[in-house]
N, C-alpha and C positions, 0 to 999 in steps of 0.2 A: 375656092380659088387657090392655086399653087403659087407660092412666092419663092423666089430664088434665095439661097441660103448663104449667110456670112457665118463662118465658124471661127470662134475665138480660140486662142492658144490655151493649153492646159494651165490652170491657175490664174488666168487673166479675166475671169468672169466675176470676180468679187464686186467690182464697181457697178457692173450692170445688175447683178443680183441685188445690190443696194439701191437700185433704181436711178443711178446717175444716167442722164439721157445721152451722153456722148460716148461713142466708141472711137478710140484713137487708133490710128493705123498700126502702131506697134503692138497692139493686142490681138491683131487679126492673124489667124492661121490660114484660112482659106477665103479668098475673095469670091464673091458671087460673079457670075458672068452676066452682069446687069448694066443697064444704062444709067448715066448720071441722073439722079432724081427719082429713080425707080424705088418703089416700096419693096423692102426685102425682110426676110426673117433673120433674126440673130439667134444663134445657137451656141451652146457650150461645146467643148471638145468631145463631150460624151453625148452629143446630139440632143441635149435638153433644150427646149424652146425657152428663150428669155423674153422675146417680144418682137415688135415690128418698128421699122424706121425708114427714113429717107437715106438712100445711098449717095455718097459723094466720093467717088473713087480717087479724085485728084486732090482732095483736101486732107489735112492732117486729122480732122474729125471725119472719119470715114463713114460714119452713120450717126444720124440723130434719131434716137428712139422716141416715138410718140405714144407707144402702147406697150405695157409690160403685161405679159400673160404666159402662163404655162400651158394653156390650151389654145388650139388653133382658133383664129378669128378671121372673119371676113371684113375687110376694110372697104366699105362701099359708101355711097353718098349719104345714106342714113347715119352711118358712123360719124361722118364729119358734121352733119347737121346737128346731131346730138351734142357734140363738143361745143359748137358755136352757141347753141341754145343754153347749155349749162353756164357758159361764161356770161351770157346776157342776163340770166337769172340772178347771178351774183351781183352784177352791176345795178340791176333794178332795186336790189335791197340796200345799196349804198347811197343812192342819190334821190333827192327830190328834184324832178326835172324842171320845176318852176324856179329853182335856185341854182342848180348846176346841170347844164346840158352839154358839157364837154368832158369826155373821160376816155380811158383806154378800155376797149372792149375785149381785145385779144392780146395777151402779153407773152407770146412765144412760149418758152419752157414753163413759165409761171402758170400758163393755162394748158400745159401738156400739149402744146401746139408749136413745136420748134420751127423757126423760120417764118413766122407770121406775126405781124403787128397790125392791129386795126384800132385807130383812134376815131372817136365820134365827136363831131362838131355840129350840134343841133340835129338837122336831118341829113347831114353829110357824113359818110363813113370814108375814112382815108385808109387805104390798104397798102401795106409794104410786104413784098415777097422777098425773103432774104436768102433762101436756098432754092435750088432747082426743083426739088421735090414739091415745094408749095406751088410752083408755077404749073406743074402737071395737074394739080387739083384746083386750079384757080377758078374755073367755071363753077365748080361745086361750092367754093367759098362765096363767090358772088351770089349764087342762088340762095345760099344760106343767109346772107345779109339781106337780100331782097325779101326773104320769108319773115325776117324780123321787122320789115317796114322801111328799110333804107333804100330809097329809090335813087339817090345820088351817091355814086361811088367813085372816088378818085384814086387811081393807082399812082403811087409815088415811088419812084425808084431812082437810085443814084447812077445806075448803069442800064444800058439797053437790055431788055429782057423780052423774049418772045412769049407774050402772054396770049393774045388772041389774034387770029389771022386778019380779022377785019379792021384792026386799028394799027397805027404806026407804033414803032418801038419808042420806049421812053415814058415819062410820066404823062398821064392822060386821064380823061374821064371815061368811065365805062358806061356807055349809053348816054343818058341825058346829063348835061352839065348844069351846075348851080352857079348863079352870079357870085362874084367875089367883090369885096370881102364879106365874111359872115360875122355878124355880131352874136356872140355866145355869152352865156352867164357862167360864172364860177363863184359859188357862195353868194349869189346875187349881184356880183360885180361884173359889169359888161366889158368885154374885150372884143376888139376887131381882129379877126383871123383870116389870113389868106392861105389856103391850103396849097395853092399852086406855086407860090413864090416864097412862103415862109420856111424857116429852118425846121428840120425834122419833119413832122407831119403838118406843121403850121404854127405850133405853140408848144411850150414846155409844160405839158400837163402834169408831169411827175412832181412838180413843186407846189401843187395846189394846197396841200395841208400845211406845208412849211410856210407858205405865204400867209395863210390864215393865222398861224402861230405868231409870226412877226407882227401882224396887224394888232394882235392882242396887247402888244407892248409898245405900240407906236404913238398913242395919244399924247399930244403935247410935246413930241420929241422931234429932234432933227436927225434925219435918216440919210445915209449914203448907200445907194444901190449900185454896186459895181457890176460890170458885165450885164447890164440891165436888159439887153435885147429889147423886147416890146413893152417893158415896164411892169411886169407882173408884180414884183414885190413893191414897187413904187405905188401902184394903184391901190393895193391893199392898205399900205401905210397911210395914204392920203384919205382913203375912205374911213379909216379908223380915227382920223383927227390929228395926224402929224402936223406940226407947225411948219416944217419945211422938209422937202425931199429933193435930193440931188440924184439924178440918173446919169451914169457914165457908161459909154460903150465906144469902142474904136470904129464901129460901123455907122456911117452916115445914114444908111437905110434903116438900121435898127433903131436909131434915135428918132427917125421920122415916124416909125411905127409907134414908138413910145409916146411921142408928142401927140399923135393922133388919138391914142387911147386915153391920155390925160385930158384931151379936149372932149372926148366922149363922156368922160366923167364930170367935166366942168371944174377941175381943180388946178387950173393953170397958175393961179396967183401964188400957190404954195409949192410950186414945182419949178425946177430948173434942170435942163439937160445939157450934157457936154459930150461932144464928139472928140474923144481923146483916149489914148492908151491908158488902161486902168492903173497899171504900175506907175506910170508917170504922174497921173492925177494924184494918186495916194502920196507919192514922194513929196509933192509940193503942197498938199493939203495942210491947213493949220491943225495943230494938235488941240484937243479938247473942244472941237466944234461939234462932232457927231456923237449923239447919244447911242445910235445904232448904226453899225456898219455891216453890210451884207456882202459876202465874198462868194459868188456863185459862178466861177469861171467855166468855160468849155472844158472838155476832157483834155488834160495835158498829156495823158499816156494813151496813145492810140494803139499801142501794142506792147508786148512784154519787154522789148528792147529799149523802149523809151522811159521805163519806170524811173531810172536814176535821175534823168533830166527833169522828169515831171515832179519828182519829189523835191528837187531844188526849187522848182517854180512854185509849188505849193508852200514851201517853207518861206520863201521870200515874200510871197503875197500875204501870208498870215502875219509875218513879222511886221509888215507895214500896217496891217490892221490893228495889231496890238499897240503899235506906236501911236496911232492917231485917235483911237477911240477914247472918249471921255472917261475919267475915273467913275466907276459905277455903271459904265455903259455896257452894252451887249454887242457881241460879235457873233453873227450867224455865218458859219463857214462850211463850205460844201466841196465835195469831189464827186463827179459823175464818171470818173475813169474806172472801168471794170477791172483794170489791172492794178489799181491801188485799192487793196482791201481795207476794211474799216479799222483793223488793228494798225496797219501801216499808216493810214491817214491820221489816226490819233497820235501815233509816235511823231509824225511830221509836225503836227500842230503843237504837241508838247515841246518839241525842240524850239519852235518859234517863240512859244510862250516863255521858255526858260531864258532865252536871249533878251526878252523884254524886261526881265527883272520885275515883273508885276504879278500880283496875286490873281490867279485865274481859276474859276470854278466852272465845272460842267453842270449846267442846269438841265440839259436834256440831250440825249443822243437821237439823231434824226435819220430818217430813211425815206423810202418811197411809199406812196399811199396804197390803200387796199386794192385799187384797181390796177396796180402793178404788182401782183402777188409774186412771192418768192417760193419756188418749188424747194421744199426743205432738203431734197436730195441733190439740188443743183445750186450750191452757194454762190456760184458765179453770177447768178441772177440778181444778187443784191448789189447792184451797181452804184446806186445813189446812197451816199452817206454824208452825214453832217453833224455838227455840234453847235449847240446854243451855249455860249460862254459868257459868264459875268466877269468883267475885267475891273479890278479895283485900282 
């Protein structure tokens, strides 16, 4: 099969040679006469093949490479099926389904599959198509998920997308629907998830191992979980034997989800929830009450232009955490902003710690779990970063 060619400027192939999957518009010498989302070849100025990717003519990222090869390739259904099966094979090695049956199956560039997210909740697969090119192969992806045994597939999108002619635009079930909510297990802890109405694909799967770590330190402790959403960290702490857990979120709907999950676990006596702005709650919270404080806010930096404001937000939030945690207590602090890298995040937290005039030690640096793999050639994929801090 012949693919249309994108040609790079002379001297601008180094990043691609080093397998970074993004081609920026400024590096392009010759644009292909191709449609948005079409699969194209990427070649050097000397006409050497680098690989294949999805074309996005109106985006700053003009092409997202999914295959690096110096030899011509045929990108057919079997090619995509093999990628999906490889990703599934890795996940099968990571989880015992009797204890954990919710996980990320496809993680975009981390699985060499840019523009695709697939999260699994029991027998339901939730699909997100993030670039036009993945819409063009959507039927193949769905067939691949069916081959793995996923009969229930929910397409979740933030904007209208022309996926299949027989269904309406927007988020929807592809074929048969599954009753909501679903009760899934994460390290044996039950959670109620609604993939139709929940944030992201229904739950924040990427904090699974960090929740487990927090639980290991929670027995007999008083815990504050800010930006609690549906109560992930709270449930783990309660299951581990925390004396008291407070969950705080500004969303009434999120706290309702949290309370429902606490009820599912049967830990209501040791839990209290608050619908309140987390900054305001921390400001008026008594000092020395909480042995553990969890700061897991939504992304403060949605784009590169908002980094300065986001940095101030993270600093102010962490300063409150340092002020309120008990001496000898733990602060688990996170950023999921892709535009705040781990070095900048650590500098922000350092600045907040310095203002607190307290001794602070890093016990562990935290990141995303194995089912959210980071392509070593694509450091932008390391979006989740965190610190486990001991505060004297």
